[in-house]
TORPA-4810 file (N, C-alpha, C, O; in nm, 3 decimals):
<nodes>
NODE_1_-7.199_3.793_6.679_-7.357_3.682_6.740_-7.422_3.773_6.778_-7.394_3.890_6.807_M
NODE_2_-7.554_3.691_6.776_-7.682_3.753_6.832_-7.689_3.711_6.966_-7.625_3.613_7.004_D
NODE_3_-7.777_3.793_7.059_-7.772_3.757_7.206_-7.858_3.637_7.193_-7.774_3.576_7.258_V
NODE_4_-7.937_3.557_7.172_-7.925_3.436_7.210_-7.821_3.361_7.178_-7.848_3.252_7.228_S
NODE_5_-7.719_3.353_7.127_-7.598_3.254_7.124_-7.466_3.290_7.199_-7.355_3.241_7.219_M
NODE_6_-7.559_3.432_7.240_-7.432_3.494_7.378_-7.529_3.426_7.483_-7.486_3.338_7.557_L
NODE_7_-7.637_3.460_7.487_-7.688_3.385_7.635_-7.672_3.254_7.679_-7.663_3.218_7.796_I
NODE_8_-7.666_3.161_7.543_-7.617_3.030_7.531_-7.478_3.021_7.562_-7.451_2.946_7.656_L
NODE_9_-7.379_3.082_7.502_-7.275_3.095_7.544_-7.208_3.112_7.677_-7.094_3.077_7.708_K
NODE_10_-7.287_3.164_7.743_-7.251_3.189_7.900_-7.312_3.071_7.974_-7.239_3.004_8.048_I
NODE_11_-7.444_3.040_7.959_-7.485_2.914_8.011_-7.396_2.818_7.999_-7.339_2.765_8.094_I
NODE_12_-7.381_2.793_7.889_-7.294_2.632_7.873_-7.127_2.690_7.928_-7.059_2.605_7.986_F
NODE_13_-7.072_2.813_7.911_-6.941_2.848_7.992_-6.935_2.804_8.144_-6.847_2.742_8.203_G
NODE_14_-7.070_2.859_8.198_-7.144_2.884_8.354_-7.089_2.684_8.386_-7.006_2.619_8.449_A
NODE_15_-7.175_2.669_8.313_-7.240_2.483_8.351_-7.115_2.385_8.321_-7.109_2.273_8.370_F
NODE_16_-7.008_2.443_8.228_-6.932_2.331_8.174_-6.800_2.389_8.288_-6.685_2.347_8.278_F
NODE_17_-6.844_2.488_8.389_-6.707_2.530_8.444_-6.697_2.481_8.552_-6.596_2.445_8.613_C
NODE_18_-6.852_2.477_8.590_-6.901_2.434_8.731_-6.888_2.251_8.703_-6.813_2.186_8.776_Y
NODE_19_-6.954_2.195_8.611_-6.927_2.058_8.642_-6.781_2.009_8.615_-6.757_1.892_8.644_A
NODE_20_-6.690_2.080_8.565_-6.547_2.034_8.597_-6.501_2.064_8.683_-6.404_1.995_8.716_G
NODE_21_-6.537_2.175_8.770_-6.463_2.190_8.899_-6.525_2.098_9.025_-6.456_2.072_9.124_F
NODE_22_-6.672_2.049_9.010_-6.720_1.933_9.056_-6.649_1.804_9.049_-6.653_1.736_9.151_M
NODE_23_-6.586_1.761_8.954_-6.525_1.649_8.972_-6.399_1.618_9.049_-6.352_1.508_9.076_H
NODE_24_-6.336_1.795_9.092_-6.234_1.780_9.191_-6.290_1.835_9.320_-6.215_1.862_9.414_F
NODE_25_-6.400_1.849_9.324_-6.470_1.897_9.474_-6.537_1.782_9.547_-6.535_1.757_9.667_K
NODE_26_-6.597_1.718_9.449_-6.689_1.582_9.498_-6.666_1.443_9.359_-6.759_1.404_9.289_K
NODE_27_-6.524_1.393_9.350_-6.535_1.301_9.260_-6.574_1.176_9.292_-6.545_1.078_9.223_P
NODE_28_-6.651_1.171_9.409_-6.731_1.024_9.432_-6.852_1.035_9.385_-6.919_0.933_9.367_K
NODE_29_-6.900_1.155_9.358_-7.043_1.167_9.291_-7.018_1.100_9.112_-7.098_1.037_9.043_F
NODE_30_-6.902_1.136_9.087_-6.895_1.129_8.935_-6.829_0.983_8.918_-6.859_0.921_8.816_F
NODE_31_-6.739_0.923_9.014_-6.678_0.779_8.945_-6.804_0.666_8.952_-6.811_0.563_8.885_N
NODE_32_-6.901_0.713_9.052_-7.037_0.578_9.029_-7.080_0.600_8.867_-7.180_0.541_8.827_K
NODE_33_-6.986_0.707_8.749_-7.068_0.714_8.605_-7.005_0.617_8.556_-7.051_0.527_8.486_F
NODE_34_-6.857_0.639_8.604_-6.762_0.569_8.497_-6.713_0.401_8.534_-6.667_0.359_8.640_I
NODE_35_-6.736_0.344_8.434_-6.762_0.206_8.427_-6.584_0.163_8.506_-6.482_0.231_8.516_P
NODE_36_-6.623_-0.007_8.556_-6.533_-0.005_8.659_-6.415_-0.048_8.593_-6.311_-0.037_8.659_N
NODE_37_-6.403_-0.115_8.426_-6.261_-0.139_8.394_-6.176_-0.005_8.369_-6.065_-0.006_8.315_F
NODE_38_-6.232_0.093_8.408_-6.144_0.202_8.386_-6.073_0.268_8.512_-6.138_0.259_8.616_L
NODE_39_-5.969_0.322_8.519_-5.968_0.371_8.614_-5.995_0.525_8.675_-5.924_0.623_8.655_P
NODE_40_-6.131_0.517_8.765_-6.168_0.593_8.819_-6.117_0.725_8.844_-6.184_0.825_8.819_K
NODE_41_-5.995_0.728_8.894_-5.996_0.878_8.935_-5.920_0.913_8.837_-5.958_1.008_8.768_R
NODE_42_-5.833_0.867_8.814_-5.788_0.960_8.685_-5.885_0.954_8.553_-5.849_1.002_8.445_M
NODE_43_-5.963_0.915_8.564_-6.075_0.925_8.447_-6.146_1.097_8.499_-6.141_1.212_8.455_V
NODE_44_-6.209_1.025_8.617_-6.275_1.164_8.664_-6.185_1.279_8.668_-6.241_1.383_8.632_N
NODE_45_-6.081_1.289_8.694_-5.987_1.412_8.719_-5.944_1.502_8.548_-5.905_1.618_8.543_Y
NODE_46_-5.967_1.396_8.408_-5.892_1.400_8.321_-6.033_1.463_8.266_-6.009_1.539_8.172_V
NODE_47_-6.134_1.458_8.289_-6.300_1.516_8.233_-6.296_1.618_8.323_-6.313_1.731_8.276_F
NODE_48_-6.282_1.610_8.422_-6.322_1.747_8.512_-6.261_1.829_8.442_-6.328_1.917_8.387_G
NODE_49_-6.097_1.825_8.421_-6.066_1.915_8.371_-6.073_1.973_8.222_-6.057_2.094_8.207_A
NODE_50_-6.094_1.902_8.127_-6.136_1.897_8.017_-6.323_1.965_7.984_-6.381_2.010_7.885_I
NODE_51_-6.362_1.938_8.129_-6.494_2.000_8.058_-6.478_2.152_8.142_-6.545_2.251_8.111_E
NODE_52_-6.381_2.149_8.249_-6.356_2.305_8.303_-6.296_2.388_8.176_-6.342_2.491_8.127_F
NODE_53_-6.171_2.309_8.131_-6.118_2.414_8.010_-6.202_2.451_7.921_-6.185_2.555_7.858_L
NODE_54_-6.336_2.348_7.894_-6.394_2.383_7.742_-6.501_2.504_7.781_-6.524_2.597_7.704_L
NODE_55_-6.558_2.491_7.900_-6.620_2.583_7.971_-6.553_2.747_7.966_-6.610_2.852_7.933_G
NODE_56_-6.428_2.726_8.006_-6.374_2.840_8.020_-6.342_2.920_7.862_-6.353_3.039_7.833_I
NODE_57_-6.295_2.794_7.773_-6.292_2.853_7.649_-6.407_2.922_7.559_-6.383_2.998_7.465_S
NODE_58_-6.501_2.896_7.591_-6.634_2.926_7.557_-6.616_3.113_7.561_-6.658_3.193_7.478_L
NODE_59_-6.544_3.138_7.679_-6.558_3.297_7.701_-6.454_3.399_7.632_-6.421_3.517_7.647_F
NODE_60_-6.412_3.274_7.535_-6.330_3.391_7.456_-6.310_3.365_7.283_-6.282_3.261_7.224_F
NODE_61_-6.337_3.503_7.227_-6.346_3.463_7.098_-6.276_3.349_7.031_-6.320_3.251_6.970_D
NODE_62_-6.116_3.402_7.069_-6.038_3.306_6.984_-6.078_3.141_6.996_-6.062_3.066_6.899_Q
NODE_63_-6.122_3.103_7.101_-6.124_2.976_7.137_-6.270_2.883_7.160_-6.302_2.768_7.190_T
NODE_64_-6.339_3.019_7.122_-6.498_2.972_7.142_-6.520_2.863_7.044_-6.545_2.750_7.087_F
NODE_65_-6.515_2.884_6.929_-6.562_2.799_6.788_-6.488_2.634_6.822_-6.569_2.541_6.827_K
NODE_66_-6.359_2.605_6.841_-6.273_2.501_6.915_-6.361_2.441_7.034_-6.378_2.321_7.058_N
NODE_67_-6.411_2.549_7.102_-6.477_2.475_7.280_-6.570_2.433_7.233_-6.587_2.315_7.264_A
NODE_68_-6.678_2.493_7.140_-6.796_2.447_7.113_-6.799_2.290_7.027_-6.892_2.210_7.017_A
NODE_69_-6.682_2.285_6.982_-6.661_2.185_6.906_-6.622_2.060_6.979_-6.650_1.943_6.953_L
NODE_70_-6.532_2.124_7.103_-6.530_2.019_7.175_-6.612_1.958_7.242_-6.624_1.836_7.250_G
NODE_71_-6.690_2.063_7.308_-6.833_2.003_7.410_-6.909_1.921_7.312_-6.989_1.839_7.356_I
NODE_72_-6.894_1.932_7.206_-7.026_1.840_7.095_-6.933_1.681_7.092_-6.985_1.570_7.085_F
NODE_73_-6.820_1.704_7.097_-6.738_1.561_7.083_-6.748_1.513_7.230_-6.778_1.395_7.248_I
NODE_74_-6.730_1.575_7.310_-6.736_1.489_7.454_-6.856_1.487_7.475_-6.870_1.391_7.551_L
NODE_75_-6.997_1.549_7.448_-7.133_1.493_7.482_-7.125_1.346_7.382_-7.165_1.241_7.433_M
NODE_76_-7.086_1.345_7.276_-7.085_1.247_7.196_-7.037_1.138_7.274_-7.117_1.074_7.341_T
NODE_77_-6.928_1.113_7.274_-6.891_1.034_7.358_-6.886_0.980_7.484_-6.825_0.884_7.530_L
NODE_78_-6.981_1.081_7.542_-7.069_1.062_7.695_-7.152_0.982_7.671_-7.173_0.907_7.766_F
NODE_79_-7.234_0.955_7.546_-7.368_0.927_7.514_-7.399_0.758_7.546_-7.487_0.721_7.624_L
NODE_80_-7.295_0.651_7.457_-7.274_0.555_7.515_-7.319_0.548_7.653_-7.428_0.499_7.682_P
NODE_81_-7.229_0.603_7.749_-7.198_0.583_7.877_-7.356_0.587_7.951_-7.401_0.498_8.023_I
NODE_82_-7.419_0.699_7.917_-7.547_0.717_7.956_-7.651_0.586_7.918_-7.727_0.515_7.985_H
NODE_83_-7.616_0.594_7.783_-7.719_0.444_7.765_-7.671_0.345_7.816_-7.749_0.256_7.848_I
NODE_84_-7.560_0.332_7.835_-7.489_0.185_7.913_-7.577_0.185_8.085_-7.626_0.090_8.146_W
NODE_85_-7.565_0.337_8.122_-7.654_0.385_8.264_-7.768_0.305_8.273_-7.784_0.218_8.358_D
NODE_86_-7.874_0.344_8.158_-7.962_0.321_8.118_-8.042_0.194_8.139_-8.155_0.184_8.187_L
NODE_87_-7.939_0.074_8.083_-8.004_-0.028_8.062_-7.925_-0.124_8.161_-7.902_-0.243_8.138_L
NODE_88_-7.885_-0.051_8.281_-7.840_-0.115_8.418_-7.962_-0.137_8.491_-8.065_-0.077_8.458_K
NODE_89_-7.958_-0.231_8.602_-8.110_-0.267_8.675_-8.065_-0.131_8.774_-8.169_-0.072_8.803_E
NODE_90_-7.984_-0.085_8.816_-7.983_0.057_8.940_-7.883_0.134_8.850_-7.762_0.117_8.863_K
NODE_91_-7.936_0.219_8.758_-7.858_0.337_8.701_-7.768_0.441_8.854_-7.791_0.460_8.973_P
NODE_92_-7.662_0.482_8.755_-7.595_0.558_8.860_-7.647_0.714_8.897_-7.613_0.795_8.983_A
NODE_93_-7.721_0.714_8.816_-7.773_0.867_8.815_-7.860_0.874_8.920_-7.891_0.966_8.996_I
NODE_94_-7.903_0.729_8.909_-8.019_0.722_9.088_-8.147_0.664_9.018_-8.214_0.601_9.100_G
NODE_95_-8.194_0.666_8.910_-8.324_0.621_8.884_-8.333_0.582_8.749_-8.258_0.629_8.664_S
NODE_96_-8.425_0.492_8.723_-8.484_0.453_8.580_-8.500_0.616_8.507_-8.427_0.656_8.416_K
NODE_97_-8.588_0.681_8.558_-8.698_0.778_8.496_-8.548_0.898_8.480_-8.509_0.933_8.368_K
NODE_98_-8.484_0.947_8.606_-8.352_1.018_8.580_-8.303_0.957_8.406_-8.324_1.018_8.302_L
NODE_99_-8.242_0.835_8.419_-8.144_0.781_8.325_-8.229_0.781_8.182_-8.169_0.777_8.075_A
NODE_100_-8.390_0.787_8.192_-8.448_0.766_8.055_-8.422_0.939_7.997_-8.392_0.964_7.881_I
NODE_101_-8.443_1.072_8.131_-8.440_1.193_8.064_-8.324_1.243_8.054_-8.322_1.356_8.007_I
NODE_102_-8.189_1.180_8.094_-8.090_1.235_8.077_-8.022_1.181_7.921_-7.911_1.216_7.883_R
NODE_103_-8.113_1.089_7.845_-8.066_1.048_7.689_-8.132_1.214_7.596_-8.083_1.295_7.518_I
NODE_104_-8.247_1.200_7.653_-8.290_1.350_7.546_-8.208_1.430_7.567_-8.144_1.474_7.472_P
NODE_105_-8.185_1.473_7.693_-8.108_1.609_7.738_-7.964_1.612_7.701_-7.886_1.708_7.705_I
NODE_106_-7.942_1.479_7.662_-7.777_1.443_7.604_-7.787_1.519_7.452_-7.720_1.616_7.415_Q
NODE_107_-7.859_1.468_7.399_-7.916_1.518_7.255_-7.918_1.658_7.239_-7.831_1.713_7.171_F
NODE_108_-8.039_1.743_7.312_-8.013_1.877_7.329_-7.867_1.935_7.370_-7.839_2.034_7.302_L
NODE_109_-7.789_1.906_7.443_-7.626_1.940_7.468_-7.585_1.928_7.349_-7.519_2.023_7.306_L
NODE_110_-7.607_1.820_7.265_-7.542_1.792_7.130_-7.536_1.901_7.049_-7.444_1.971_7.010_M
NODE_111_-7.689_1.900_7.027_-7.781_1.999_6.913_-7.675_2.150_6.976_-7.575_2.199_6.923_Y
NODE_112_-7.731_2.183_7.078_-7.671_2.336_7.084_-7.576_2.313_7.078_-7.588_2.256_6.969_L
NODE_113_-7.418_2.297_7.111_-7.333_2.315_7.113_-7.271_2.309_7.015_-7.170_2.378_7.003_S
NODE_114_-7.330_2.193_6.878_-7.336_2.225_6.735_-7.403_2.352_6.675_-7.352_2.410_6.579_Y
NODE_115_-7.528_2.398_6.740_-7.544_2.518_6.690_-7.434_2.645_6.697_-7.430_2.741_6.619_L
NODE_116_-7.349_2.619_6.811_-7.286_2.711_6.898_-7.170_2.742_6.799_-7.133_2.852_6.759_M
NODE_117_-7.116_2.604_6.766_-7.022_2.588_6.662_-7.009_2.634_6.528_-6.900_2.658_6.475_Y
NODE_118_-7.138_2.648_6.465_-7.160_2.682_6.335_-7.174_2.843_6.351_-7.182_2.907_6.246_L
NODE_119_-7.177_2.902_6.457_-7.208_3.083_6.470_-7.081_3.117_6.469_-7.049_3.236_6.476_N
</nodes>
């Protein structure tokens, strides 16, 4: 694994561990992103655990490839929710500008996680 992939692995691992942990520490923040027709508490905790486990899994050679693929799938699943948020009058992320910025960031995360999977 080259240095750039190692750096990406560390950044993604730390980011997803932190994001997953925050689902448990500050669930109210994440609840506003979850559509009202879903059970917010359960969805929040399940996805928090998934994000944390995927982040941890990036740090181990045996699970790295599957974790990178899992992150790609997770980011793909989140994309419609981010688009839905963008189309709302008051986006949950806080502003239309942030909702717009989040879409290309989502594609970047998908691309980088796919690159990690290929390596």
